[in-house]
N, C-alpha and C positions, 0 to 999 in steps of 0.2 A: 879389386881394390878394397881395402879396409881402412877405416879411420875411426878413432875413438873421440867422442865429444864428452867433456866433463860437465855434468849438470850440478853436482854437488861434491865437495871435497873436504867437508868438515867431519868431525867425529859426533859424539852424542848430542850436543846442543848447538843449534844454529847461532852463529856469532860472527862479528866482524864482516858482515855481508857474505858469509860462507854458509852454504846449505849442507845438510847431511848427504850421505853418499847416494849418488846415482850417476850413471853414465850410459851413453848410447854408442853401441858399436854399429857402424854403418857400412853396408855393402852397396853395390850398385842397385841391387834389387829391393833390399828392405833393411829395417833397423832392428837391433836386438837391445832390449832395455836390461841393464844389469844393475840390481838393486834399485829401490824406489823410496828413498827417504822423504821426509816432510818437505813439501814445497816443489816436488819434482814436476808437477803439472805446470806451475808458474814458470819454472826454468825452461820447460819444453816450448811454451809459447814464446818465451823471451828469445830463445835461440833457434826458432823456426824449425822445430822438430815435428814432423807430421805423425800424429797418433795412428793414422791409417797405415802407416808403413811398418808398424810394430806388430808382429805375429807371435813373438816369443818373449817372454819375461822370465828373468832368472833372479831369484832371491836367495842370497848367500846364507842368511841365518835370521833368527826372529828376535834380534834386538831392534828396538823401534826405529833407530836412525837408519835402518836398512830397509824398512818396509812400511812405515806409517803413512807413506803417500800413496800406497797401493790401492786401497778401496776407493779413494777419490778418483783415481785415474780410471779404474774399472767401470765406475758408475758413469763417469763423464763420457767415456766411449760409447756407452748405451744411450746416453741422452743425445749424443750426436749421430744416433741411428746406425752405429756400426753393424754390419752384417757378417763379415768374415770371421772365421774361427780365431780364437786367441788361446795360446798354449802358455801355461804357467808352470814353471819348474822351481820347486822350493822344498824345504823340509816338510814332512808329512803333516805336522800340526797346523800348518797354515790353511790347509783346506777347511778344517772345522772353523777357524777364525773368520775366513771369508764368508762361509755359508751363514754363520751366525749374523754377521754384519748385514748381509743382503736380507736375511729373513726378518730381522727386527724392523728393518726399514721398509719391508714389503716391496722389495725391488726384484723385478724380473728382467734380466739382461736381454738385450736385443740380439745378442750373438751367442754362440756356444763357447763356453769357457772349459777348456780341458785342463784338469789338474794332474801334474806328473810329480809324484813324490820323489825326492832324491834320497837314495838309501845306500848307495855304494859308489866307489870309484868306477865309473863306467861311461860309455857314450850315451848321452841323453837326447841328442838331436842328430840326425843323419839324413840331410836332404841333398838335393842336387848340387848345391852351392857350398855347403859348409857342414863340418861336424863340430859338435860341442861335447866335451868330456868333463864330468865333474870329478873333483878330488877333494879329500878331506883335508882341512887345515885345523890347527890346534887353537881353539878359543875357549871361553868359559862354558859355552854351550855348543851344541852341534852347529858346525859351520863348514861351508863348502867354497872351494875356488872353482874356476872354470877355464878350460882351455879351448879356444876357438881356432879351428884349422880350415882354411880354404880348401875346397876340393881342387884336384890337379887342374891347372889352367890348361886351356886348349893350345895345341901347337900353332905356330905362326906360318903363314904362307910365304914361301920364297918366291916373290913375284917374277924374278928373272927366270928361274928354272922351270916354274910352272908354265910359262909361256913357251919355253923351248920344247916342252913335252906336249904342248897343245891340250892341256887338261881344261875341260869346260868349267865355267863358273859354278854350274849347278852341282859340282862335285866338291867344292871348296869346303863345305861344312864337314863332310865326311873325312877329308883330309886332316882338318883341325882336330878331329876325334881319334886320329891315328891310323885310319884305313889306307891300304894300298890302292893304287889306281890300275885298273886293268883296261888296256886299249882294245879297240875293236878287233885287233888282230891277235888278242890274247896275250900280249906282252905286259908283264907285271912291272909297274913303276913303284919301287919301294917308297914308303911314306917318307923316309929320312932323306930321300933324294930331292924332295920338293918342299919340305917343311923344316922348320927349326924349332927347338923346344921353347914353350912358352915360359913366362916368368915363374920362378919358384913359388909354390903356394905360401902365403903369409900365415903366421901364427901369433895369436895374442893370448897371454895368460893373465888371469885376474886372481890375485891372492887377496881374499877378504880378510877380515879381522883375524889376526893370528900372532901368537908368540913366535919368537925367533925359532925356526924349525929347519934344520938343514936337510930333512928328508924332502923338502919342497924342491930342492935343487934338481932332482931327477924329473920332477913334474914340469919344470919350466925350461929344461935344457934347450938352449940354442933357439929360443923363441925370438921373434922379430921385435916384439915389445912386451914388457912385463909390468903390470900394475901391482905394486906391493904397498900395503899400508905402512905409514911411518908416523905414528901418532905423536911420538915425543922426540926431542933432541937427545943426543947420546948421554948427557948428564943425568937424565931421568930413567936410566936403563932398569933400575930396581923397580920404579913405579910401573914401567912398561911390563915387566915380567909378572908383577903381582896382578895386573889387569889383563893379562894375556894379549898384550899388544907388542909392537915392534918399534925400534928407534930407527933413525936415519941410517946409521951405519950398519944396522943389522939388515935392513931392506937392501942396501947397496952390497952387503956381503953376499946375499942370496943371488943378486944379479951377476956379481963377479964370478962366483962359483959355478953359476949356471951358463955362463958365457953368452948371456943374452945380448941382443944388439942395442936395445934401448931400455931404460928403466923410467917409469912414472911413479912418483911417490904422492900419497895423499892420505885422507882420513886424519887431518891435522887436529890436534887438541885445541879446544877453545881457549886454553890457557895462553896461547901464542896469538898475538895480533899480526905480527910481522913474520913472513915466512922465509926471508932471505937466508937465515942461518941453516934452515933445512937443506937448501940447495948446496951451501958451502960444505956442510958435513958430508952429505951424500957423495958429492963429486970427488972428495978427497979419496974415496974407496972405489967408486965406479964413475968414471968421468962422464959417460954418456947418460946423464940423469937429468930429468926435468921435473919441475913441480906440476902437479895435475891441477891446472888452473881452470876455474869455471868459465864456460863459454868458449874455451879453446878446443879446436879439433886437431888431433895429432894423427898424421898419416902413418900407417903401419907399413 
């Protein structure tokens, strides 16, 4: 199970009760923080996100609205006596920034912080439950998107057939991992005889700040959910291009070409107080679109 919770959905400046970019990808075991704009800690408390469940943080790029909340979060974790390791994945220059901030404040973290510089389109996390791949997007500075993919789900036990073959409960875990069962007489019971395929692994793609770029289509092809920035309405497409951002219909166009199942749009310009027209414009191109609203969790 994967779900995305929006902590911040605005662009550069906090406005209209909207915070800068931050979101939490939740699995059954842990949380993954994606970007950490100003006010992220407050939003985490407001929406009951447990800091202790976050073991990986991903920062797309070094514009302040995507990481100015990070040093506060890191030090708060230490003040709360965190002991488990924390992994930070970000453009290389952020390591020096974090070390300077900790140094001038004479702060020694209570936990090990591992910094992983993002330098290429590659798998940056590969654990027992999920893989995370970075991919470059086109913004004014170095900027990265992220593709989260669940590991293959275990097979499901066919309760009727398993009883017919008298397979002991102690072997169920191995059946779910795909192993065949061998009876005491040496007869092989093929795994497919007593199990059925588990649910298809879910995929979530996060396209951070980017100009309209059709090369992203291959990166997000067929994902279950795509988050794509939509800073401006379509009337301001020239301004979007000048500032290396996207419009509603451009984000929807990527979703349509990529045949994704659902699109979330966010990173709204502070110029707009009401967001209704963002949804109207995007759904005209890609029907299954939703606004990335703060405090809302979207099941993937």
